[in-house]
HTML snippet that shows the backbone in 3Dmol.js (N, CA, C, O; Angstrom):
<script src="https://3Dmol.org/build/3Dmol-min.js"></script>
<div id="view" style="width:600px;height:400px;position:relative"></div>
<script>
const pdb = `
ATOM      1  N   UNK A   1       3.160   1.632  -7.488  1.00  0.00           N
ATOM      2  CA  UNK A   1       3.931   3.043  -7.147  1.00  0.00           C
ATOM      3  C   UNK A   1       5.197   2.503  -6.426  1.00  0.00           C
ATOM      4  O   UNK A   1       5.074   1.583  -5.617  1.00  0.00           O
ATOM      5  N   UNK A   2       6.278   2.990  -6.665  1.00  0.00           N
ATOM      6  CA  UNK A   2       7.589   2.747  -5.711  1.00  0.00           C
ATOM      7  C   UNK A   2       8.161   4.046  -5.382  1.00  0.00           C
ATOM      8  O   UNK A   2       8.164   4.959  -6.207  1.00  0.00           O
ATOM      9  N   UNK A   3       8.685   4.176  -4.115  1.00  0.00           N
ATOM     10  CA  UNK A   3       9.115   5.291  -3.689  1.00  0.00           C
ATOM     11  C   UNK A   3      10.759   5.148  -3.443  1.00  0.00           C
ATOM     12  O   UNK A   3      11.245   4.102  -3.011  1.00  0.00           O
ATOM     13  N   UNK A   4      11.485   6.217  -3.741  1.00  0.00           N
ATOM     14  CA  UNK A   4      12.845   6.160  -3.756  1.00  0.00           C
ATOM     15  C   UNK A   4      13.301   7.330  -2.871  1.00  0.00           C
ATOM     16  O   UNK A   4      12.658   8.378  -2.932  1.00  0.00           O
ATOM     17  N   UNK A   5      14.414   7.228  -2.011  1.00  0.00           N
ATOM     18  CA  UNK A   5      14.985   8.212  -1.285  1.00  0.00           C
ATOM     19  C   UNK A   5      15.900   9.027  -2.199  1.00  0.00           C
ATOM     20  O   UNK A   5      16.662   8.443  -2.970  1.00  0.00           O
ATOM     21  N   UNK A   6      15.849  10.301  -2.137  1.00  0.00           N
ATOM     22  CA  UNK A   6      16.573  11.308  -2.946  1.00  0.00           C
ATOM     23  C   UNK A   6      17.440  12.144  -1.996  1.00  0.00           C
ATOM     24  O   UNK A   6      16.912  12.766  -1.073  1.00  0.00           O
ATOM     25  N   UNK A   7      18.867  12.170  -2.226  1.00  0.00           N
ATOM     26  CA  UNK A   7      19.595  12.828  -1.390  1.00  0.00           C
ATOM     27  C   UNK A   7      20.077  14.090  -2.092  1.00  0.00           C
ATOM     28  O   UNK A   7      20.787  13.854  -3.069  1.00  0.00           O
ATOM     29  N   UNK A   8      19.861  15.360  -1.829  1.00  0.00           N
ATOM     30  CA  UNK A   8      20.283  16.450  -2.432  1.00  0.00           C
ATOM     31  C   UNK A   8      21.218  17.255  -1.746  1.00  0.00           C
ATOM     32  O   UNK A   8      20.809  17.713  -0.679  1.00  0.00           O
ATOM     33  N   UNK A   9      22.368  17.546  -2.084  1.00  0.00           N
ATOM     34  CA  UNK A   9      23.425  18.254  -1.484  1.00  0.00           C
ATOM     35  C   UNK A   9      24.086  19.189  -2.323  1.00  0.00           C
ATOM     36  O   UNK A   9      24.162  19.020  -3.540  1.00  0.00           O
ATOM     37  N   UNK A  10      24.575  20.183  -1.724  1.00  0.00           N
ATOM     38  CA  UNK A  10      25.260  21.352  -2.424  1.00  0.00           C
ATOM     39  C   UNK A  10      26.387  20.679  -3.023  1.00  0.00           C
ATOM     40  O   UNK A  10      27.029  19.802  -2.445  1.00  0.00           O
ATOM     41  N   UNK A  11      26.647  21.149  -4.321  1.00  0.00           N
ATOM     42  CA  UNK A  11      27.848  20.683  -5.088  1.00  0.00           C
ATOM     43  C   UNK A  11      29.082  21.704  -4.800  1.00  0.00           C
ATOM     44  O   UNK A  11      28.909  22.902  -4.577  1.00  0.00           O
ATOM     45  N   UNK A  12      30.323  21.078  -4.834  1.00  0.00           N
ATOM     46  CA  UNK A  12      31.418  21.858  -4.665  1.00  0.00           C
ATOM     47  C   UNK A  12      31.519  23.007  -5.604  1.00  0.00           C
ATOM     48  O   UNK A  12      31.925  24.089  -5.180  1.00  0.00           O
ATOM     49  N   UNK A  13      31.179  22.852  -6.853  1.00  0.00           N
ATOM     50  CA  UNK A  13      31.229  23.876  -7.962  1.00  0.00           C
ATOM     51  C   UNK A  13      30.040  24.665  -8.165  1.00  0.00           C
ATOM     52  O   UNK A  13      29.852  25.373  -9.155  1.00  0.00           O
ATOM     53  N   UNK A  14      29.209  24.518  -7.157  1.00  0.00           N
ATOM     54  CA  UNK A  14      27.929  25.324  -7.090  1.00  0.00           C
ATOM     55  C   UNK A  14      26.873  24.499  -7.692  1.00  0.00           C
ATOM     56  O   UNK A  14      27.128  23.580  -8.471  1.00  0.00           O
ATOM     57  N   UNK A  15      25.633  24.844  -7.311  1.00  0.00           N
ATOM     58  CA  UNK A  15      24.486  24.128  -7.540  1.00  0.00           C
ATOM     59  C   UNK A  15      24.111  23.054  -6.633  1.00  0.00           C
ATOM     60  O   UNK A  15      24.339  23.175  -5.430  1.00  0.00           O
ATOM     61  N   UNK A  16      23.510  21.930  -7.145  1.00  0.00           N
ATOM     62  CA  UNK A  16      23.194  20.913  -6.359  1.00  0.00           C
ATOM     63  C   UNK A  16      23.354  19.566  -6.929  1.00  0.00           C
ATOM     64  O   UNK A  16      23.208  19.432  -8.144  1.00  0.00           O
ATOM     65  N   UNK A  17      23.661  18.466  -6.122  1.00  0.00           N
ATOM     66  CA  UNK A  17      23.745  17.213  -6.720  1.00  0.00           C
ATOM     67  C   UNK A  17      22.628  16.208  -6.115  1.00  0.00           C
ATOM     68  O   UNK A  17      22.559  16.198  -4.886  1.00  0.00           O
ATOM     69  N   UNK A  18      21.875  15.487  -6.723  1.00  0.00           N
ATOM     70  CA  UNK A  18      20.942  14.578  -6.368  1.00  0.00           C
ATOM     71  C   UNK A  18      21.372  13.303  -6.512  1.00  0.00           C
ATOM     72  O   UNK A  18      21.819  12.990  -7.616  1.00  0.00           O
ATOM     73  N   UNK A  19      21.335  12.432  -5.581  1.00  0.00           N
ATOM     74  CA  UNK A  19      21.412  10.971  -5.758  1.00  0.00           C
ATOM     75  C   UNK A  19      20.437  10.118  -5.378  1.00  0.00           C
ATOM     76  O   UNK A  19      19.606  10.504  -4.557  1.00  0.00           O
ATOM     77  N   UNK A  20      20.382   8.926  -5.869  1.00  0.00           N
ATOM     78  CA  UNK A  20      19.361   7.951  -5.397  1.00  0.00           C
ATOM     79  C   UNK A  20      20.182   6.667  -4.954  1.00  0.00           C
ATOM     80  O   UNK A  20      20.603   5.841  -5.763  1.00  0.00           O
ATOM     81  N   UNK A  21      20.353   6.594  -3.665  1.00  0.00           N
ATOM     82  CA  UNK A  21      21.049   5.515  -2.971  1.00  0.00           C
ATOM     83  C   UNK A  21      20.544   4.028  -3.622  1.00  0.00           C
ATOM     84  O   UNK A  21      21.367   3.155  -3.897  1.00  0.00           O
ATOM     85  N   UNK A  22      19.350   3.887  -3.795  1.00  0.00           N
ATOM     86  CA  UNK A  22      18.896   2.584  -4.107  1.00  0.00           C
ATOM     87  C   UNK A  22      19.227   2.202  -5.577  1.00  0.00           C
ATOM     88  O   UNK A  22      19.043   1.046  -5.960  1.00  0.00           O
ATOM     89  N   UNK A  23      19.701   3.142  -6.384  1.00  0.00           N
ATOM     90  CA  UNK A  23      19.874   2.866  -7.862  1.00  0.00           C
ATOM     91  C   UNK A  23      21.345   3.275  -8.075  1.00  0.00           C
ATOM     92  O   UNK A  23      21.630   4.463  -8.226  1.00  0.00           O
ATOM     93  N   UNK A  24      22.242   2.352  -8.089  1.00  0.00           N
ATOM     94  CA  UNK A  24      23.712   2.676  -8.137  1.00  0.00           C
ATOM     95  C   UNK A  24      23.842   3.498  -9.513  1.00  0.00           C
ATOM     96  O   UNK A  24      23.245   3.177 -10.541  1.00  0.00           O
ATOM     97  N   UNK A  25      24.671   4.559  -9.398  1.00  0.00           N
ATOM     98  CA  UNK A  25      24.960   5.276 -10.427  1.00  0.00           C
ATOM     99  C   UNK A  25      23.742   6.454 -10.935  1.00  0.00           C
ATOM    100  O   UNK A  25      23.920   7.206 -11.892  1.00  0.00           O
ATOM    101  N   UNK A  26      22.724   6.441 -10.246  1.00  0.00           N
ATOM    102  CA  UNK A  26      21.633   7.464 -10.363  1.00  0.00           C
ATOM    103  C   UNK A  26      21.934   8.637  -9.851  1.00  0.00           C
ATOM    104  O   UNK A  26      21.497   8.842  -8.719  1.00  0.00           O
ATOM    105  N   UNK A  27      22.662   9.614 -10.440  1.00  0.00           N
ATOM    106  CA  UNK A  27      22.996  10.813  -9.945  1.00  0.00           C
ATOM    107  C   UNK A  27      22.748  11.860 -10.861  1.00  0.00           C
ATOM    108  O   UNK A  27      23.013  11.598 -12.034  1.00  0.00           O
ATOM    109  N   UNK A  28      22.253  13.105 -10.580  1.00  0.00           N
ATOM    110  CA  UNK A  28      22.037  14.247 -11.467  1.00  0.00           C
ATOM    111  C   UNK A  28      22.231  15.480 -10.767  1.00  0.00           C
ATOM    112  O   UNK A  28      22.657  15.435  -9.613  1.00  0.00           O
ATOM    113  N   UNK A  29      21.971  16.592 -11.321  1.00  0.00           N
ATOM    114  CA  UNK A  29      22.275  17.859 -10.705  1.00  0.00           C
ATOM    115  C   UNK A  29      21.492  19.003 -11.311  1.00  0.00           C
ATOM    116  O   UNK A  29      20.913  18.890 -12.391  1.00  0.00           O
ATOM    117  N   UNK A  30      21.491  20.104 -10.588  1.00  0.00           N
ATOM    118  CA  UNK A  30      20.507  21.095 -10.820  1.00  0.00           C
ATOM    119  C   UNK A  30      21.190  22.453 -10.386  1.00  0.00           C
ATOM    120  O   UNK A  30      22.209  22.454  -9.695  1.00  0.00           O
ATOM    121  N   UNK A  31      20.617  23.529 -10.797  1.00  0.00           N
ATOM    122  CA  UNK A  31      21.341  24.887 -10.285  1.00  0.00           C
ATOM    123  C   UNK A  31      20.763  25.119  -8.813  1.00  0.00           C
ATOM    124  O   UNK A  31      21.422  25.723  -7.967  1.00  0.00           O
ATOM    125  N   UNK A  32      19.545  24.624  -8.570  1.00  0.00           N
ATOM    126  CA  UNK A  32      18.795  24.802  -7.352  1.00  0.00           C
ATOM    127  C   UNK A  32      18.490  23.592  -6.706  1.00  0.00           C
ATOM    128  O   UNK A  32      18.448  22.567  -7.388  1.00  0.00           O
ATOM    129  N   UNK A  33      18.244  23.543  -5.349  1.00  0.00           N
ATOM    130  CA  UNK A  33      17.725  22.301  -4.832  1.00  0.00           C
ATOM    131  C   UNK A  33      16.437  21.577  -5.428  1.00  0.00           C
ATOM    132  O   UNK A  33      16.271  20.362  -5.538  1.00  0.00           O
ATOM    133  N   UNK A  34      15.668  22.476  -5.744  1.00  0.00           N
ATOM    134  CA  UNK A  34      14.384  22.169  -6.383  1.00  0.00           C
ATOM    135  C   UNK A  34      14.538  21.487  -7.811  1.00  0.00           C
ATOM    136  O   UNK A  34      13.961  20.453  -8.147  1.00  0.00           O
ATOM    137  N   UNK A  35      15.411  22.231  -8.595  1.00  0.00           N
ATOM    138  CA  UNK A  35      15.742  21.621  -9.780  1.00  0.00           C
ATOM    139  C   UNK A  35      16.436  20.315  -9.844  1.00  0.00           C
ATOM    140  O   UNK A  35      16.194  19.433 -10.669  1.00  0.00           O
ATOM    141  N   UNK A  36      17.397  20.265  -8.818  1.00  0.00           N
ATOM    142  CA  UNK A  36      18.067  18.971  -8.679  1.00  0.00           C
ATOM    143  C   UNK A  36      17.086  17.813  -8.233  1.00  0.00           C
ATOM    144  O   UNK A  36      17.233  16.665  -8.650  1.00  0.00           O
ATOM    145  N   UNK A  37      16.210  18.131  -7.474  1.00  0.00           N
ATOM    146  CA  UNK A  37      15.085  17.143  -7.055  1.00  0.00           C
ATOM    147  C   UNK A  37      14.238  16.731  -8.272  1.00  0.00           C
ATOM    148  O   UNK A  37      13.974  15.550  -8.498  1.00  0.00           O
ATOM    149  N   UNK A  38      13.851  17.674  -8.992  1.00  0.00           N
ATOM    150  CA  UNK A  38      12.979  17.401 -10.227  1.00  0.00           C
ATOM    151  C   UNK A  38      13.831  16.470 -11.183  1.00  0.00           C
ATOM    152  O   UNK A  38      13.342  15.451 -11.673  1.00  0.00           O
ATOM    153  N   UNK A  39      15.082  16.861 -11.412  1.00  0.00           N
ATOM    154  CA  UNK A  39      15.933  16.161 -12.368  1.00  0.00           C
ATOM    155  C   UNK A  39      16.131  14.716 -11.860  1.00  0.00           C
ATOM    156  O   UNK A  39      16.342  13.795 -12.648  1.00  0.00           O
ATOM    157  N   UNK A  40      16.057  14.535 -10.484  1.00  0.00           N
ATOM    158  CA  UNK A  40      16.300  13.096  -9.926  1.00  0.00           C
ATOM    159  C   UNK A  40      15.043  12.307 -10.245  1.00  0.00           C
ATOM    160  O   UNK A  40      15.151  11.102 -10.471  1.00  0.00           O
ATOM    161  N   UNK A  41      13.761  12.954 -10.283  1.00  0.00           N
ATOM    162  CA  UNK A  41      12.519  12.359 -10.569  1.00  0.00           C
ATOM    163  C   UNK A  41      12.762  11.736 -12.241  1.00  0.00           C
ATOM    164  O   UNK A  41      12.536  10.574 -12.580  1.00  0.00           O
ATOM    165  N   UNK A  42      13.177  12.629 -12.967  1.00  0.00           N
ATOM    166  CA  UNK A  42      13.373  12.105 -14.276  1.00  0.00           C
ATOM    167  C   UNK A  42      14.491  11.039 -14.548  1.00  0.00           C
ATOM    168  O   UNK A  42      14.411  10.216 -15.459  1.00  0.00           O
ATOM    169  N   UNK A  43      15.592  11.136 -13.627  1.00  0.00           N
ATOM    170  CA  UNK A  43      16.587  10.341 -13.707  1.00  0.00           C
ATOM    171  C   UNK A  43      16.193   8.867 -13.374  1.00  0.00           C
ATOM    172  O   UNK A  43      16.639   7.891 -13.977  1.00  0.00           O
ATOM    173  N   UNK A  44      15.214   8.822 -12.237  1.00  0.00           N
ATOM    174  CA  UNK A  44      14.767   7.526 -11.729  1.00  0.00           C
ATOM    175  C   UNK A  44      13.798   6.887 -12.744  1.00  0.00           C
ATOM    176  O   UNK A  44      13.746   5.658 -12.802  1.00  0.00           O
ATOM    177  N   UNK A  45      13.013   7.660 -13.562  1.00  0.00           N
ATOM    178  CA  UNK A  45      12.162   7.085 -14.479  1.00  0.00           C
ATOM    179  C   UNK A  45      13.009   6.574 -15.599  1.00  0.00           C
ATOM    180  O   UNK A  45      12.703   5.493 -16.102  1.00  0.00           O
ATOM    181  N   UNK A  46      14.052   7.247 -16.045  1.00  0.00           N
ATOM    182  CA  UNK A  46      15.027   6.822 -17.043  1.00  0.00           C
ATOM    183  C   UNK A  46      15.730   5.494 -16.626  1.00  0.00           C
ATOM    184  O   UNK A  46      15.923   4.590 -17.439  1.00  0.00           O
ATOM    185  N   UNK A  47      16.087   5.426 -15.366  1.00  0.00           N
ATOM    186  CA  UNK A  47      16.766   4.430 -14.857  1.00  0.00           C
ATOM    187  C   UNK A  47      15.964   3.061 -14.996  1.00  0.00           C
ATOM    188  O   UNK A  47      16.440   2.016 -15.438  1.00  0.00           O
ATOM    189  N   UNK A  48      14.622   3.258 -14.529  1.00  0.00           N
ATOM    190  CA  UNK A  48      13.681   2.121 -14.622  1.00  0.00           C
ATOM    191  C   UNK A  48      13.283   1.673 -15.919  1.00  0.00           C
ATOM    192  O   UNK A  48      13.119   0.492 -16.224  1.00  0.00           O
ATOM    193  N   UNK A  49      13.112   2.804 -16.781  1.00  0.00           N
ATOM    194  CA  UNK A  49      13.015   2.341 -18.141  1.00  0.00           C
ATOM    195  C   UNK A  49      14.076   1.697 -18.825  1.00  0.00           C
ATOM    196  O   UNK A  49      13.760   0.893 -19.702  1.00  0.00           O
ATOM    197  N   UNK A  50      15.284   1.901 -18.586  1.00  0.00           N
ATOM    198  CA  UNK A  50      16.249   1.146 -18.905  1.00  0.00           C
ATOM    199  C   UNK A  50      16.400  -0.224 -18.531  1.00  0.00           C
ATOM    200  O   UNK A  50      16.721  -1.090 -19.345  1.00  0.00           O
ATOM    201  N   UNK A  51      16.143  -0.481 -17.139  1.00  0.00           N
ATOM    202  CA  UNK A  51      16.054  -1.832 -16.671  1.00  0.00           C
ATOM    203  C   UNK A  51      15.127  -2.636 -17.341  1.00  0.00           C
ATOM    204  O   UNK A  51      15.389  -3.805 -17.628  1.00  0.00           O
ATOM    205  N   UNK A  52      13.791  -1.963 -17.683  1.00  0.00           N
ATOM    206  CA  UNK A  52      12.765  -2.649 -18.410  1.00  0.00           C
ATOM    207  C   UNK A  52      13.212  -2.982 -19.760  1.00  0.00           C
ATOM    208  O   UNK A  52      12.854  -4.040 -20.277  1.00  0.00           O
ATOM    209  N   UNK A  53      13.925  -2.201 -20.329  1.00  0.00           N
ATOM    210  CA  UNK A  53      14.236  -2.294 -21.822  1.00  0.00           C
ATOM    211  C   UNK A  53      15.246  -3.506 -22.064  1.00  0.00           C
ATOM    212  O   UNK A  53      15.246  -4.213 -23.071  1.00  0.00           O
ATOM    213  N   UNK A  54      16.195  -3.641 -20.861  1.00  0.00           N
ATOM    214  CA  UNK A  54      17.086  -4.623 -20.787  1.00  0.00           C
ATOM    215  C   UNK A  54      16.694  -5.976 -20.090  1.00  0.00           C
ATOM    216  O   UNK A  54      17.520  -6.765 -19.633  1.00  0.00           O
ATOM    217  N   UNK A  55      15.377  -6.140 -20.066  1.00  0.00           N
ATOM    218  CA  UNK A  55      14.881  -7.267 -19.411  1.00  0.00           C
ATOM    219  C   UNK A  55      15.235  -7.599 -17.895  1.00  0.00           C
ATOM    220  O   UNK A  55      15.209  -8.729 -17.409  1.00  0.00           O
ATOM    221  N   UNK A  56      15.542  -6.519 -17.283  1.00  0.00           N
ATOM    222  CA  UNK A  56      15.851  -6.611 -15.866  1.00  0.00           C
ATOM    223  C   UNK A  56      14.753  -6.160 -14.940  1.00  0.00           C
ATOM    224  O   UNK A  56      15.009  -5.531 -13.913  1.00  0.00           O
ATOM    225  N   UNK A  57      13.541  -6.479 -15.300  1.00  0.00           N
ATOM    226  CA  UNK A  57      12.331  -6.188 -14.644  1.00  0.00           C
ATOM    227  C   UNK A  57      11.538  -7.312 -14.106  1.00  0.00           C
ATOM    228  O   UNK A  57      11.376  -8.300 -14.822  1.00  0.00           O
ATOM    229  N   UNK A  58      11.055  -7.269 -12.992  1.00  0.00           N
ATOM    230  CA  UNK A  58      10.987  -6.286 -12.007  1.00  0.00           C
ATOM    231  C   UNK A  58      12.446  -6.008 -11.319  1.00  0.00           C
ATOM    232  O   UNK A  58      13.270  -6.920 -11.388  1.00  0.00           O
ATOM    233  N   UNK A  59      12.742  -5.000 -10.772  1.00  0.00           N
ATOM    234  CA  UNK A  59      14.094  -4.812 -10.323  1.00  0.00           C
ATOM    235  C   UNK A  59      13.980  -5.240  -8.865  1.00  0.00           C
ATOM    236  O   UNK A  59      12.881  -5.370  -8.325  1.00  0.00           O
ATOM    237  N   UNK A  60      15.284  -5.484  -8.156  1.00  0.00           N
ATOM    238  CA  UNK A  60      15.265  -5.976  -6.853  1.00  0.00           C
ATOM    239  C   UNK A  60      16.175  -4.884  -6.112  1.00  0.00           C
ATOM    240  O   UNK A  60      17.395  -4.841  -6.267  1.00  0.00           O
ATOM    241  N   UNK A  61      15.486  -4.041  -5.324  1.00  0.00           N
ATOM    242  CA  UNK A  61      16.236  -3.008  -4.769  1.00  0.00           C
ATOM    243  C   UNK A  61      16.585  -3.233  -3.258  1.00  0.00           C
ATOM    244  O   UNK A  61      15.859  -3.886  -2.509  1.00  0.00           O
ATOM    245  N   UNK A  62      17.642  -2.697  -2.911  1.00  0.00           N
ATOM    246  CA  UNK A  62      17.898  -2.582  -1.578  1.00  0.00           C
ATOM    247  C   UNK A  62      18.367  -1.209  -1.227  1.00  0.00           C
ATOM    248  O   UNK A  62      19.463  -0.762  -1.564  1.00  0.00           O
ATOM    249  N   UNK A  63      17.461  -0.562  -0.522  1.00  0.00           N
ATOM    250  CA  UNK A  63      17.728   0.993  -0.329  1.00  0.00           C
ATOM    251  C   UNK A  63      18.458   1.077   1.120  1.00  0.00           C
ATOM    252  O   UNK A  63      17.933   0.745   2.184  1.00  0.00           O
ATOM    253  N   UNK A  64      19.819   1.605   0.945  1.00  0.00           N
ATOM    254  CA  UNK A  64      20.570   1.625   2.269  1.00  0.00           C
ATOM    255  C   UNK A  64      20.100   2.731   3.009  1.00  0.00           C
ATOM    256  O   UNK A  64      20.635   2.883   4.107  1.00  0.00           O
ATOM    257  N   UNK A  65      19.145   3.620   2.644  1.00  0.00           N
ATOM    258  CA  UNK A  65      18.662   4.840   3.444  1.00  0.00           C
ATOM    259  C   UNK A  65      17.994   4.422   4.749  1.00  0.00           C
ATOM    260  O   UNK A  65      17.119   3.586   4.522  1.00  0.00           O
ATOM    261  N   UNK A  66      18.107   4.706   5.951  1.00  0.00           N
ATOM    262  CA  UNK A  66      17.444   4.700   7.034  1.00  0.00           C
ATOM    263  C   UNK A  66      17.465   5.921   7.856  1.00  0.00           C
ATOM    264  O   UNK A  66      18.405   6.716   7.829  1.00  0.00           O
ATOM    265  N   UNK A  67      16.374   6.066   8.617  1.00  0.00           N
ATOM    266  CA  UNK A  67      16.295   7.262   9.401  1.00  0.00           C
ATOM    267  C   UNK A  67      16.522   7.106  10.997  1.00  0.00           C
ATOM    268  O   UNK A  67      16.354   6.021  11.554  1.00  0.00           O
ATOM    269  N   UNK A  68      16.861   8.112  11.590  1.00  0.00           N
ATOM    270  CA  UNK A  68      17.063   8.160  13.106  1.00  0.00           C
ATOM    271  C   UNK A  68      16.184   9.312  13.652  1.00  0.00           C
ATOM    272  O   UNK A  68      16.296  10.452  13.202  1.00  0.00           O
ATOM    273  N   UNK A  69      15.403   9.027  14.525  1.00  0.00           N
ATOM    274  CA  UNK A  69      14.510  10.061  15.164  1.00  0.00           C
ATOM    275  C   UNK A  69      15.099  10.429  16.479  1.00  0.00           C
ATOM    276  O   UNK A  69      15.385   9.564  17.307  1.00  0.00           O
ATOM    277  N   UNK A  70      15.286  11.703  16.684  1.00  0.00           N
ATOM    278  CA  UNK A  70      16.012  12.208  17.927  1.00  0.00           C
ATOM    279  C   UNK A  70      15.051  13.186  18.583  1.00  0.00           C
ATOM    280  O   UNK A  70      14.587  14.090  17.888  1.00  0.00           O
ATOM    281  N   UNK A  71      14.756  13.093  19.707  1.00  0.00           N
ATOM    282  CA  UNK A  71      13.870  13.951  20.623  1.00  0.00           C
ATOM    283  C   UNK A  71      14.742  14.934  21.124  1.00  0.00           C
ATOM    284  O   UNK A  71      15.674  14.661  21.880  1.00  0.00           O
ATOM    285  N   UNK A  72      14.410  16.336  20.637  1.00  0.00           N
ATOM    286  CA  UNK A  72      15.130  17.322  21.253  1.00  0.00           C
ATOM    287  C   UNK A  72      15.393  17.454  22.659  1.00  0.00           C
ATOM    288  O   UNK A  72      16.404  17.968  23.139  1.00  0.00           O
ATOM    289  N   UNK A  73      14.378  16.937  23.325  1.00  0.00           N
ATOM    290  CA  UNK A  73      14.395  16.921  24.903  1.00  0.00           C
ATOM    291  C   UNK A  73      15.458  16.100  25.405  1.00  0.00           C
ATOM    292  O   UNK A  73      15.938  16.327  26.516  1.00  0.00           O
ATOM    293  N   UNK A  74      15.870  15.154  24.668  1.00  0.00           N
ATOM    294  CA  UNK A  74      17.020  14.240  25.209  1.00  0.00           C
ATOM    295  C   UNK A  74      18.389  14.748  24.816  1.00  0.00           C
ATOM    296  O   UNK A  74      19.372  14.083  25.142  1.00  0.00           O
ATOM    297  N   UNK A  75      18.529  15.878  24.138  1.00  0.00           N
ATOM    298  CA  UNK A  75      19.818  16.360  23.821  1.00  0.00           C
ATOM    299  C   UNK A  75      20.546  17.424  24.745  1.00  0.00           C
ATOM    300  O   UNK A  75      21.670  17.831  24.450  1.00  0.00           O
TER     301      UNK A  75
END
`;
const viewer = $3Dmol.createViewer("view");
viewer.addModel(pdb, "pdb");
viewer.setStyle({}, {cartoon: {color: "spectrum"}});
viewer.zoomTo();
viewer.render();
</script>
């Protein structure tokens, strides 16, 4: 099993955009945050299937997403 970060943000024209930073060009959208996230799941599966069909399997990912923990007591 592989895990991918999904960033879901409001779209300027309404709805939400979901992108997967580790997969260049893997972007989708939905009317709600939940729908955009579900669409991202399908988009990742399709992206990986395409890599496999084109003989680019296993893929080599570099996920640029990192997290910062901030203790509220230090603010």
